[in-house]
C-alpha positions as CSV (number, residue, x, y, z in Angstrom):
1,M,71.8,77.8,124.3
2,L,72.5,74.7,122.2
3,N,72.7,75.1,118.5
4,I,71.7,72.4,115.9
5,W,75.3,71.2,115.5
6,K,75.7,70.6,119.2
7,L,72.4,68.7,119.3
8,C,73.5,66.5,116.4
9,A,76.8,65.8,118.1
10,L,75.1,64.8,121.4
11,A,72.7,62.6,119.5
12,L,75.6,60.8,117.7
13,L,77.3,60.2,121.1
14,A,74.1,59.0,122.7
15,A,73.5,56.6,119.8
16,G,77.1,55.2,120.1
17,G,78.2,56.6,116.8
18,A,81.6,57.9,115.8
19,P,83.1,60.5,118.1
20,A,81.9,63.9,117.3
21,L,84.2,66.9,116.7
22,A,83.9,69.8,119.1
23,T,81.6,72.4,117.7
24,E,82.3,75.3,120.0
25,H,82.7,78.7,118.4
26,L,82.3,82.3,119.3
27,C,79.7,83.2,116.6
28,G,76.1,84.1,117.3
29,A,73.2,81.8,116.4
30,E,72.3,84.2,113.5
31,E,75.8,84.2,112.0
32,K,77.6,81.9,109.7
33,V,80.7,80.2,111.1
34,L,83.5,80.5,108.5
35,F,86.3,79.1,110.8
36,A,86.4,77.6,114.2
37,C,89.3,76.0,116.1
38,N,90.5,75.3,119.6
39,E,94.0,76.5,120.3
40,G,94.2,75.3,123.9
41,P,92.1,77.2,126.4
42,R,91.0,79.7,123.8
43,L,88.7,79.5,120.7
44,V,89.4,81.2,117.4
45,S,86.3,82.0,115.3
46,V,85.7,83.8,112.1
47,C,82.1,84.8,111.9
48,A,80.0,86.3,109.1
49,S,76.6,87.8,108.8
50,A,73.9,85.7,107.2
51,D,73.7,88.3,104.4
52,L,77.4,88.2,103.5
53,S,77.9,89.0,99.8
54,K,80.1,91.2,97.7
55,T,78.0,94.3,98.6
56,A,76.7,93.6,102.1
57,G,77.4,91.9,105.4
58,Y,80.5,91.6,107.6
59,V,83.3,89.2,108.6
60,Q,84.7,89.4,112.1
61,L,87.4,87.6,114.1
62,R,86.7,86.5,117.7
63,Y,89.4,85.1,120.0
64,G,89.0,84.1,123.6
65,V,87.5,81.7,126.2
66,L,83.8,80.9,125.7
67,G,81.7,82.4,128.4
68,S,84.6,84.3,130.0
69,G,83.7,87.8,128.8
70,E,87.4,88.1,127.7
71,I,86.9,87.9,124.0
72,I,88.9,89.9,121.6
73,A,86.6,90.8,118.7
74,G,87.7,92.3,115.4
75,L,86.7,95.8,114.4
76,E,83.0,96.7,114.4
77,A,81.0,94.3,112.3
78,S,80.3,96.6,109.4
79,Y,80.7,96.8,105.6
80,P,82.9,97.5,103.8
81,R,85.4,95.0,105.1
82,R,88.6,97.2,104.8
83,H,90.1,95.5,107.9
84,V,90.1,92.0,106.5
85,S,91.8,90.3,103.5
86,K,92.5,86.7,102.5
87,G,95.2,85.0,100.5
88,N,97.4,82.0,100.2
89,V,99.6,80.9,103.1
90,L,102.7,78.7,102.9
91,Y,103.3,76.4,105.9
92,Q,105.7,73.5,106.0
93,G,106.0,73.4,102.3
94,R,102.2,73.2,101.7
95,I,99.9,76.0,100.5
96,G,96.7,76.8,102.3
97,I,94.5,79.9,102.8
98,Y,94.5,82.7,105.4
99,F,92.3,85.6,106.6
100,R,94.2,88.7,107.9
101,F,92.4,91.1,110.3
102,Q,94.0,94.4,110.9
103,M,93.1,96.3,114.1
104,E,95.1,99.6,114.4
105,R,98.7,98.3,114.5
106,T,97.9,94.7,115.4
107,G,97.4,92.1,112.8
108,F,95.7,88.7,113.4
109,V,96.3,86.0,110.7
110,V,94.1,82.9,110.9
111,F,95.3,80.2,108.6
112,N,94.4,76.7,107.5
113,V,96.5,74.3,105.4
114,R,94.3,71.3,104.8
115,D,95.5,68.1,106.5
116,V,98.5,69.8,108.0
117,A,97.7,72.6,110.4
118,S,95.5,75.6,111.3
119,G,96.5,78.4,113.6
120,L,96.7,82.1,114.6
121,V,99.6,84.5,114.3
122,I,99.3,87.9,116.1
123,S,101.7,90.6,115.2
124,R,102.3,94.3,115.9
125,G,104.1,96.2,113.2
126,A,106.8,93.8,112.0
127,K,107.1,92.0,115.4
128,I,105.4,88.6,115.9
129,L,103.7,88.6,119.3
130,K,102.2,85.1,119.3
131,K,102.0,82.0,117.1
132,R,99.5,79.3,118.1
133,L,98.5,76.1,116.4
134,C,95.0,74.8,116.6
135,Q,94.6,71.6,118.5
136,Q,91.3,70.9,116.7
137,T,89.8,72.6,113.7
138,T,86.1,72.1,113.2
139,V,85.0,74.5,110.5
140,V,86.9,75.9,107.5
141,D,84.5,77.5,105.1
142,W,86.0,80.7,103.7
143,A,87.4,80.0,100.2
144,E,84.3,81.7,98.7
145,A,84.0,84.5,101.2
146,P,83.9,87.8,99.3
147,V,86.7,89.7,100.9
148,P,89.7,91.4,99.3
149,V,92.6,89.2,98.2
150,A,96.0,90.1,99.4
151,D,99.6,88.9,99.0
152,A,100.8,85.4,100.0
153,Y,101.9,84.9,103.7
154,A,104.4,82.5,105.1
155,V,104.1,81.0,108.6
156,T,107.3,79.7,110.2
157,G,108.5,78.8,113.6
158,I,105.6,76.9,114.8
159,G,106.1,73.2,115.7
160,S,103.9,70.4,114.6
161,R,100.6,69.6,116.3
């Protein structure tokens, strides 16, 4: 099923316009896309319910290959959002923003430092399991998302794009 953004991208390409950004994400048609990036073969998406507010709705992380059935999804999409927080991230001397999703002992940090990098850090306890930079980031719309604010987070040890 094509969404409106994919149709617009196809129309731009057919009309010979500027190259369109990839608009693939793992959110449903009825959800708002707060973040979407491609980190190689996998997509990283932060999806929110259409009714997201300070008192209702949900925010959920999804990570995997589109159409593969092998998608890691954050905890059940429900309110309150005790499993997600946001804050400032430091990456290569620049400050950006992150979302942290906690699922049992595993933490997933999705971050964006404008004009520098976006990525995903997966950790279990104090051990970093995976650090991946996004090859292409198409949506970053989470500054106003009503989730709890947490401490600053530093990302190191990931090379440049």
